[in-house]
C-alpha positions as CSV (number, residue, x, y, z in Angstrom):
1,G,73.0,92.1,88.9
2,F,74.2,88.9,87.2
3,L,76.3,87.9,84.2
4,E,74.6,86.6,81.1
5,D,76.9,85.7,78.2
6,G,79.5,87.9,79.8
7,I,77.2,90.9,80.0
8,L,76.2,92.4,83.4
9,V,72.4,92.5,83.7
10,R,71.0,95.1,86.1
11,D,67.3,94.8,85.2
12,A,65.4,94.4,88.5
13,R,62.7,92.2,87.1
14,R,65.1,89.8,85.4
15,T,67.3,89.7,88.5
16,R,64.3,89.0,90.7
17,R,63.1,86.2,88.4
18,R,66.6,84.6,88.3
19,Y,66.9,84.8,92.1
20,L,63.5,83.2,92.7
21,G,64.4,80.3,90.5
22,S,67.8,79.7,92.1
23,W,68.8,77.4,95.0
24,S,69.7,80.4,97.2
25,F,66.1,81.6,97.5
26,P,64.7,78.7,99.6
27,W,67.8,78.7,101.8
28,D,67.5,82.5,102.4
29,V,63.8,82.0,103.2
30,V,64.5,79.3,105.8
31,A,67.3,81.5,107.3
32,V,65.0,84.4,108.1
33,L,62.0,82.4,109.4
34,P,61.1,83.6,113.0
35,T,61.8,80.2,114.5
36,E,62.2,81.8,118.0
37,L,58.4,81.9,118.1
38,L,58.5,78.1,118.7
39,C,59.4,78.9,122.3
40,L,55.8,80.0,122.8
41,L,54.5,76.5,122.2
42,P,53.4,74.4,125.2
43,G,56.1,72.3,126.8
44,V,59.0,74.5,125.5
45,P,61.0,76.4,128.1
46,R,59.7,80.0,128.2
47,V,63.2,81.5,128.1
48,P,63.7,84.5,125.8
49,G,66.5,84.2,123.3
50,V,67.1,80.4,123.3
51,P,70.1,79.9,121.0
52,A,68.8,76.6,119.5
53,A,65.6,78.3,118.3
54,R,67.7,80.6,116.1
55,A,70.0,78.0,114.6
56,N,68.5,78.6,111.2
57,R,70.4,81.9,111.1
58,C,73.6,79.9,110.5
59,L,72.3,79.1,107.0
60,R,73.3,82.7,106.1
61,V,77.0,81.9,106.6
62,P,77.7,81.3,102.9
63,R,76.1,84.6,102.1
64,L,78.3,86.3,104.8
65,F,81.5,84.7,103.3
66,E,80.4,85.9,99.8
67,A,79.9,89.4,101.1
68,F,83.3,89.3,102.7
69,D,84.9,88.2,99.4
70,R,83.2,90.9,97.4
71,C,84.1,93.6,99.9
72,E,87.7,92.5,100.0
73,T,88.0,92.7,96.2
74,R,86.3,96.1,96.0
75,T,87.8,98.0,99.0
76,G,90.9,100.2,98.6
77,W,92.3,98.8,101.9
78,P,92.2,95.0,101.5
79,N,94.8,94.3,104.1
80,A,93.1,96.4,106.7
81,F,89.8,94.6,105.9
82,R,91.5,91.2,106.3
83,M,92.8,92.3,109.7
84,A,89.4,93.5,110.8
85,K,87.8,90.3,109.6
86,L,90.5,88.3,111.6
87,M,89.7,90.3,114.7
88,L,86.0,89.7,114.2
89,Y,86.6,85.9,114.0
90,L,88.8,86.1,117.1
91,L,86.2,88.0,119.2
92,L,83.4,85.7,117.9
93,G,85.4,82.6,118.9
94,I,86.0,84.0,122.4
95,H,82.3,84.9,122.7
96,W,81.2,81.4,121.8
97,H,83.7,79.9,124.2
98,A,82.4,82.2,126.9
99,C,78.9,81.1,126.2
100,L,79.9,77.5,126.5
101,Y,81.8,78.2,129.7
102,F,78.7,80.0,131.2
103,A,76.4,77.1,130.1
104,L,78.7,74.6,131.8
105,S,78.9,76.8,134.9
106,A,75.1,77.0,135.1
107,R,74.8,73.2,134.8
108,L,77.4,72.6,137.5
109,G,76.1,75.4,139.7
110,L,77.1,79.0,139.7
111,G,79.6,79.8,142.5
112,T,79.9,76.2,143.7
113,D,83.7,76.2,143.3
114,P,86.4,78.7,142.3
115,W,86.5,77.6,138.6
116,V,82.8,78.1,137.6
117,C,81.3,81.5,137.1
118,P,80.3,83.3,140.3
119,S,76.7,84.0,140.9
120,F,76.8,87.7,140.3
121,P,73.4,89.4,140.5
122,R,73.9,91.4,137.2
123,L,73.9,89.4,133.9
124,L,76.5,91.8,132.4
125,R,79.0,91.0,135.1
126,R,78.5,87.3,134.5
127,Y,79.1,87.7,130.8
128,L,82.2,89.8,131.3
129,H,83.6,87.3,133.8
130,S,83.0,84.5,131.3
131,F,84.5,86.5,128.5
132,Y,87.6,87.2,130.6
133,I,88.1,83.5,131.5
134,S,87.7,82.5,127.9
135,T,90.3,85.1,126.8
136,L,92.8,83.7,129.3
137,V,92.2,80.1,128.1
138,L,92.3,80.8,124.3
139,A,95.2,83.2,124.6
140,M,97.0,80.6,126.7
141,V,98.0,83.3,129.2
142,G,97.4,81.0,132.2
143,D,96.4,82.3,135.6
144,T,93.0,80.6,135.4
145,P,91.3,79.1,138.4
146,A,92.2,75.5,139.1
147,A,89.7,72.9,137.7
148,Q,88.0,70.8,140.4
149,R,85.8,68.4,138.4
150,E,86.2,66.1,135.4
151,E,83.9,68.3,133.2
152,E,86.0,71.3,134.0
153,L,89.2,69.5,133.2
154,L,87.8,68.3,129.8
155,F,86.6,71.8,129.0
156,L,90.0,73.3,129.8
157,T,91.8,70.7,127.7
158,A,89.5,71.2,124.7
159,G,90.0,75.0,125.1
160,F,93.8,74.7,125.1
161,L,93.7,72.5,122.0
162,L,91.5,75.0,120.3
163,A,93.9,77.8,121.4
164,V,96.9,76.0,119.8
165,L,95.0,75.7,116.5
166,G,93.7,79.2,116.7
167,F,97.0,80.7,117.5
168,A,98.6,79.0,114.6
169,T,95.8,80.2,112.3
170,I,96.1,83.7,113.5
171,T,99.8,83.8,113.2
172,G,99.6,82.4,109.6
173,S,97.0,85.0,108.7
174,I,98.9,87.9,110.1
175,S,102.1,86.7,108.4
176,T,100.2,86.5,105.1
177,V,98.9,90.1,105.5
178,I,102.5,91.3,106.2
179,V,103.8,89.4,103.1
180,N,101.0,90.9,101.0
181,L,101.9,94.4,102.2
182,S,105.5,93.8,101.3
183,S,104.7,92.4,97.9
184,A,102.3,95.2,97.2
185,A,104.9,97.8,98.1
186,S,107.6,96.0,96.0
187,A,105.2,95.9,93.0
188,L,105.0,99.7,93.1
189,Y,108.3,100.9,94.5
190,P,111.8,99.4,93.8
191,E,113.7,98.0,96.7
192,A,116.8,99.8,97.9
193,G,118.2,96.8,99.7
194,P,119.7,94.9,96.7
195,V,121.4,98.1,95.3
196,R,122.9,98.9,98.7
197,R,124.1,95.3,99.2
198,Y,125.7,95.4,95.8
199,L,127.5,98.6,96.6
200,R,128.7,97.2,99.9
201,A,129.9,94.0,98.3
202,R,131.9,96.0,95.7
203,G,133.2,98.3,98.3
204,A,131.5,101.4,96.9
205,G,129.4,102.5,99.8
206,G,129.5,105.9,101.5
207,R,128.0,108.9,99.6
208,L,126.8,106.8,96.7
209,A,124.8,104.5,98.9
210,A,123.4,107.5,100.8
211,R,122.2,109.0,97.4
212,V,120.5,105.7,96.5
213,A,118.8,105.6,99.9
214,R,117.6,109.2,99.6
215,W,116.2,108.5,96.1
216,H,114.2,105.5,97.3
217,Q,113.0,107.5,100.3
218,H,111.8,110.3,98.0
219,L,109.9,107.8,95.8
220,R,107.9,106.5,98.8
221,A,107.4,109.9,100.5
222,Q,106.1,111.5,97.3
223,R,104.3,108.4,96.1
224,K,106.2,108.2,92.8
225,L,105.5,105.0,90.9
226,P,108.3,104.2,88.4
227,A,107.2,100.6,88.1
228,E,103.6,101.2,87.4
229,W,103.7,99.3,84.1
230,R,104.1,96.1,86.0
231,V,100.8,96.9,87.8
232,L,98.9,97.5,84.6
233,Q,100.4,94.7,82.4
234,H,97.7,92.2,83.1
235,L,94.9,94.5,82.0
236,P,93.6,94.3,78.4
237,R,95.0,97.0,76.1
238,G,91.8,99.1,75.9
239,L,91.4,99.2,79.7
240,R,95.1,99.8,80.2
241,A,94.9,102.8,77.9
242,E,91.9,104.2,79.8
243,V,93.7,103.8,83.2
244,A,96.9,105.3,81.8
245,A,95.0,108.2,80.2
246,S,93.1,109.0,83.4
247,V,96.4,109.2,85.3
248,H,98.8,110.9,82.9
249,L,96.8,112.5,80.1
250,A,96.2,115.7,82.0
251,A,100.0,116.1,82.6
252,L,100.7,115.2,78.9
253,Q,98.3,117.9,77.6
254,R,100.2,120.5,79.6
255,V,103.3,119.8,77.4
256,G,103.6,122.6,74.8
257,L,104.5,120.2,72.0
258,F,101.2,118.3,72.2
259,R,98.9,121.3,72.3
260,G,96.5,121.0,69.4
261,W,97.3,117.3,68.8
262,E,94.3,115.0,68.4
263,R,93.4,112.9,71.4
264,G,94.1,109.6,69.6
265,V,97.8,110.5,69.3
266,L,98.0,111.3,73.0
267,R,96.2,108.0,73.9
268,Q,98.8,106.1,71.9
269,L,101.7,108.0,73.5
270,V,100.5,107.7,77.1
271,L,100.7,103.9,76.8
272,R,104.4,104.1,75.9
273,L,105.5,106.7,78.5
274,R,107.8,105.5,81.3
275,P,108.0,107.6,84.5
276,Q,111.5,108.3,85.7
277,V,112.7,110.3,88.7
278,F,116.1,112.0,88.8
279,G,117.7,113.2,92.0
280,P,119.5,116.5,92.7
281,G,122.7,117.0,90.7
282,E,122.0,114.1,88.4
283,F,122.6,114.5,84.7
284,V,119.5,113.4,82.6
285,C,121.6,113.6,79.4
286,R,125.0,114.9,78.4
287,R,126.2,116.7,75.3
288,G,127.4,114.3,72.6
289,D,125.6,111.3,73.9
290,V,123.6,109.2,71.5
291,G,119.9,110.1,71.9
292,R,117.5,107.2,72.3
293,E,114.8,108.9,74.4
294,M,113.0,112.2,74.7
295,Y,111.7,113.6,78.0
296,F,108.7,115.5,79.2
297,I,108.9,117.4,82.5
298,R,106.0,116.6,84.8
299,E,107.4,118.1,88.0
300,G,110.6,119.7,89.0
301,R,113.2,122.0,87.4
302,L,116.2,121.1,85.2
303,A,119.2,123.3,84.2
304,V,120.5,123.5,80.6
305,L,124.3,123.7,80.9
306,A,126.9,124.8,78.4
307,A,129.6,122.6,76.9
308,D,131.8,123.1,80.0
309,G,129.1,121.5,82.2
310,V,129.1,124.5,84.6
311,T,127.6,127.6,82.9
312,Q,123.8,127.6,83.2
313,L,122.1,128.7,80.0
314,A,118.4,128.2,80.9
315,V,116.1,126.5,83.3
316,L,113.4,124.1,82.2
317,G,110.2,123.7,84.2
318,E,106.9,121.9,84.2
319,G,105.3,121.3,80.8
320,L,108.5,121.6,78.8
321,Y,110.3,118.9,76.9
322,F,113.7,118.1,75.4
323,G,115.6,115.5,73.5
324,E,113.2,115.3,70.5
325,I,115.9,116.5,68.0
326,S,117.9,113.3,68.5
327,L,114.9,111.1,67.8
328,I,113.4,112.6,64.6
329,N,115.5,112.7,61.4
330,I,115.5,116.4,60.5
331,K,117.4,116.9,57.2
332,G,120.4,119.2,57.6
333,N,120.8,118.5,61.4
334,M,124.5,118.9,62.0
335,A,124.3,117.2,65.4
336,G,122.8,114.0,64.0
337,N,121.4,111.8,66.7
338,R,123.7,113.3,69.3
339,R,122.6,115.3,72.3
340,T,123.1,119.0,71.8
341,A,123.2,120.1,75.5
342,N,123.8,119.0,79.1
343,I,120.6,118.6,81.2
344,L,121.0,118.6,84.9
345,S,118.3,118.0,87.5
346,I,118.3,120.8,90.1
347,G,116.1,119.0,92.6
348,Y,114.1,115.9,92.4
349,S,112.6,115.9,88.9
350,D,109.7,113.7,87.7
351,L,109.9,113.1,84.0
352,F,108.2,111.1,81.3
353,C,110.5,109.1,79.1
354,L,109.6,108.2,75.5
355,G,111.8,105.8,73.5
356,K,112.8,106.4,69.9
357,E,111.1,103.2,68.6
358,D,107.9,104.0,70.4
359,L,107.8,107.6,69.1
360,A,108.5,106.4,65.5
361,E,105.7,103.8,65.8
362,V,103.2,106.4,66.9
363,L,104.2,109.1,64.4
364,A,104.0,106.5,61.5
365,E,100.3,106.2,62.3
366,F,99.7,110.0,62.5
367,P,101.6,111.9,59.7
368,S,100.2,115.3,60.7
369,A,101.7,114.9,64.2
370,R,105.0,113.9,62.7
371,A,105.0,117.0,60.4
372,A,104.2,119.3,63.4
373,M,107.0,117.7,65.4
374,E,109.5,118.1,62.6
375,A,108.6,121.7,62.1
376,K,109.2,122.5,65.8
377,G,112.5,120.6,65.8
378,R,113.6,122.5,62.6
379,E,112.7,125.8,64.2
380,L,114.8,124.9,67.3
381,L,117.8,123.9,65.2
382,L,117.6,127.2,63.4
383,R,117.7,129.1,66.6
384,M,120.7,127.0,67.8
385,G,122.5,127.3,64.5
386,Q,122.6,123.6,64.1
387,L,120.7,123.4,60.8
388,D,122.7,123.3,57.6
389,T,120.2,124.8,55.0
390,G,122.4,123.7,52.1
391,A,122.6,120.2,53.3
392,E,118.8,120.3,54.0
393,A,118.2,121.5,50.4
394,A,120.5,118.8,49.1
395,A,118.8,116.2,51.2
396,L,115.4,117.3,50.0
397,A,116.6,117.3,46.4
398,A,118.0,113.8,46.8
399,E,114.8,112.7,48.4
400,A,112.8,114.1,45.5
401,E,115.1,112.4,43.0
402,A,114.8,109.1,44.9
403,E,111.1,109.5,44.9
404,R,111.1,110.3,41.1
405,R,113.2,107.2,40.5
406,L,111.0,105.1,42.7
407,R,107.9,106.2,40.8
408,G,109.7,105.4,37.5
409,L,110.6,101.9,38.8
410,E,107.0,101.4,40.0
411,A,105.7,102.4,36.5
412,A,108.3,100.1,34.8
413,L,107.3,97.3,37.2
414,E,103.7,97.9,36.5
415,G,104.4,97.7,32.7
416,L,106.3,94.5,33.1
417,Q,103.5,93.0,35.1
418,T,101.0,94.0,32.4
419,R,103.2,92.4,29.7
420,A,103.7,89.3,31.8
421,A,99.9,89.0,32.3
422,R,99.3,89.4,28.6
423,L,101.9,86.7,27.7
424,L,100.4,84.4,30.4
425,A,97.0,84.8,28.8
426,Q,98.3,84.1,25.3
427,L,100.1,81.0,26.7
428,E,96.9,79.7,28.3
429,A,94.9,80.3,25.1
430,S,97.6,78.5,23.0
431,A,97.5,75.6,25.5
432,L,93.7,75.4,25.2
433,R,93.8,75.4,21.4
434,M,96.4,72.7,21.4
435,A,94.4,70.6,23.8
436,L,91.3,71.0,21.6
437,R,93.3,69.9,18.5
438,V,94.7,66.8,20.3
439,R,91.2,65.9,21.4
440,R,89.9,66.3,17.9
441,L,92.6,64.1,16.4
442,E,92.0,61.4,19.0
443,G,88.4,61.4,18.0
444,R,89.3,60.8,14.3
445,L,91.6,58.0,15.2
446,Q,88.9,56.2,17.2
């Protein structure tokens, strides 16, 4: 296919017509012509496979590089592909150097001195010997036969110079691949080194540094990606929503709170979720803390502890959630925006975190989801004995009174606007009549 006004065209006839009218078509035709048949002409050496007769195949090199670029951008293992491409270039360079070495040996005479290729009866043995000598020269290993003639000295000198250039290129390419691997890993996983160096500089190593190291090791071993938002930040919002939904929507739909919610709400929520991983014995939240996030359990188990921080009241597992009471303003909530329990991670727990501002922004767009969430929160507060029904009734009455006063103010403001519009119309009519009288008087005076 090809792009036309930003749209990918896959129609075969249009693609064929566009290709036949492009500059690539004549070059491709010349590249595939069977020019080796020229060896059958009189006066041309009747040697099969003359390299010069197939020189037109080199016109396909730009196509080869284009194929490499497309494959590198589409494959899931770009660094492995770069290494394979580098090894291909290396083997191809040694092969060409071996061919030149054999051609020079054939010109000087096979087996005439220790440097040239011996006159082995089998062609494969000659090629392997030439390839071996070229590998020693280009790898700068040494241990090559001593050159006897000027041509041999010049060939070796040129080979060593090419080896220096090739070695620098290969070293640079390998270092680039290693840097890319490191940068790709750091884009997905946080680095443990800075935290450990900070603890060491502050003299707080020991068990705490070991916990940090184990946490980072768990992230890499289990392929947890807490920094995935940095990977998706360059995508347009629609595509970012599709990617995030394909990864997290199934886990979000297992949460009991969201069963029955429309898909649009979940697609808005999934863009705002932040994955977090808590280690064994780590408190996710403590009783009395100000609640700014709610959590959804994707994997792992968490213990709900009493006020003493030791007595275990319940165990939360996959698909459950907590912390929503602190985020939604339920009337009569005696805890306010404070946490009502201690939540402790039993093992490694993979959670989704949703901030208060993000939740309010989504619920403002979907009133039915907000009503459902408030109803479930009120039910939970009733079970916990944290809901003051009297305060709730008073708050509802105050809200109704405020709504009544607001409607009264709106009606009064609408009446004032109507009167102001009427007075403005009267003023404009009076000004028009006054202008007509002035014009009439001016006409009489003239």
